[in-house]
VEXVEX-493080 format. One record per residue (C-alpha): residue number from 0; residue in one letter; chain; x, y, z. Coordinates in steps of 0.02 Angstrom, whole numbers, m for minus. Layout:
BEGIN
{atom NUM, "A", "A", {X, Y, Z}} ...
This chain:
BEGIN
{atom 0, "M", "A", {0, 0, 0}} {atom 1, "S", "A", {68, 170, m44}} {atom 2, "T", "A", {96, 310, 79}} {atom 3, "P", "A", {m27, 455, 56}} {atom 4, "T", "A", {51, 619, 3}} {atom 5, "R", "A", {m5, 791, 60}} {atom 6, "S", "A", {m65, 908, m75}} {atom 7, "D", "A", {m82, 1063, 33}} {atom 8, "S", "A", {56, 1182, 85}} {atom 9, "S", "A", {107, 1230, 261}} {atom 10, "A", "A", {45, 1406, 224}} {atom 11, "W", "A", {m129, 1338, 183}} {atom 12, "R", "A", {m131, 1232, 341}} {atom 13, "T", "A", {m80, 1383, 445}} {atom 14, "F", "A", {m214, 1489, 363}} {atom 15, "T", "A", {m350, 1360, 399}} {atom 16, "F", "A", {m300, 1343, 583}} {atom 17, "V", "A", {m290, 1532, 608}} {atom 18, "N", "A", {m454, 1555, 515}} {atom 19, "F", "A", {m540, 1428, 629}} {atom 20, "A", "A", {m466, 1507, 786}} {atom 21, "V", "A", {m521, 1682, 735}} {atom 22, "A", "A", {m696, 1623, 691}} {atom 23, "A", "A", {m713, 1529, 857}} {atom 24, "L", "A", {m651, 1680, 956}} {atom 25, "M", "A", {m770, 1796, 863}} {atom 26, "M", "A", {m916, 1680, 896}} {atom 27, "A", "A", {m871, 1663, 1080}} {atom 28, "G", "A", {m850, 1851, 1097}} {atom 29, "G", "A", {m1015, 1883, 1010}} {atom 30, "I", "A", {m1105, 1764, 1126}} {atom 31, "W", "A", {m1016, 1832, 1281}} {atom 32, "F", "A", {m1062, 2014, 1243}} {atom 33, "L", "A", {m1238, 1972, 1182}} {atom 34, "D", "A", {m1369, 2070, 1279}} {atom 35, "A", "A", {m1472, 1917, 1323}} {atom 36, "S", "A", {m1506, 1799, 1467}} {atom 37, "F", "A", {m1385, 1662, 1517}} {atom 38, "A", "A", {m1505, 1532, 1444}} {atom 39, "V", "A", {m1505, 1616, 1273}} {atom 40, "K", "A", {m1315, 1631, 1275}} {atom 41, "G", "A", {m1304, 1447, 1322}} {atom 42, "F", "A", {m1419, 1401, 1178}} {atom 43, "Y", "A", {m1312, 1496, 1053}} {atom 44, "A", "A", {m1152, 1421, 1125}} {atom 45, "M", "A", {m1220, 1244, 1111}} {atom 46, "A", "A", {m1282, 1279, 934}} {atom 47, "A", "A", {m1109, 1343, 885}} {atom 48, "L", "A", {m1024, 1188, 958}} {atom 49, "M", "A", {m1147, 1072, 871}} {atom 50, "L", "A", {m1117, 1164, 706}} {atom 51, "V", "A", {m929, 1140, 721}} {atom 52, "S", "A", {m950, 957, 770}} {atom 53, "S", "A", {m1069, 919, 627}} {atom 54, "T", "A", {m957, 1010, 503}} {atom 55, "V", "A", {m808, 903, 554}} {atom 56, "S", "A", {m913, 744, 543}} {atom 57, "L", "A", {m982, 791, 372}} {atom 58, "S", "A", {m810, 833, 300}} {atom 59, "K", "A", {m739, 669, 368}} {atom 60, "T", "A", {m884, 570, 294}} {atom 61, "L", "A", {m863, 651, 123}} {atom 62, "R", "A", {m674, 624, 126}} {atom 63, "D", "A", {m695, 441, 177}} {atom 64, "E", "A", {m822, 417, 37}} {atom 65, "A", "A", {m703, 492, m92}} {atom 66, "E", "A", {m558, 385, m29}} {atom 67, "A", "A", {m664, 227, m35}} {atom 68, "E", "A", {m717, 265, m215}} {atom 69, "R", "A", {m535, 297, m264}} {atom 70, "D", "A", {m484, 131, m184}} {atom 71, "R", "A", {m625, 37, m273}} {atom 72, "E", "A", {m572, 111, m439}} {atom 73, "R", "A", {m389, 68, m408}} {atom 74, "R", "A", {m434, m113, m364}} {atom 75, "R", "A", {m544, m125, m518}} {atom 76, "E", "A", {m402, m62, m629}} {atom 77, "E", "A", {m279, m184, m548}} {atom 78, "A", "A", {m400, m328, m576}} {atom 79, "D", "A", {m427, m276, m757}} {atom 80, "A", "A", {m239, m272, m785}} {atom 81, "R", "A", {m226, m453, m727}} {atom 82, "L", "A", {m359, m516, m850}} {atom 83, "P", "A", {m295, m600, m1008}} {atom 84, "G", "A", {m316, m519, m1177}} {atom 85, "G", "A", {m364, m347, m1116}} {atom 86, "M", "A", {m535, m405, m1055}} {atom 87, "A", "A", {m620, m295, m926}} {atom 88, "H", "A", {m739, m330, m784}} {atom 89, "P", "A", {m917, m276, m817}} {atom 90, "S", "A", {m959, m123, m713}} 
């Protein structure tokens, strides 16, 4: 099995981490200074945490799906290469 290679640069990774940190701090500050009851602030805080959690889960699911499809295609191509006379598996 081959070792996966990174296609993003360290500058891009730094940007994404800083971008996330700034967004999280802005959201926390907005909730903290919101002129509302503690219950309303708690609701918004929980909603923000759930949004981050579901975004991470969704991106992981989509990435896993794409990797699985790439692996299926690679295995199909390897199997086709082993067939005699250039025959191919029916898809």
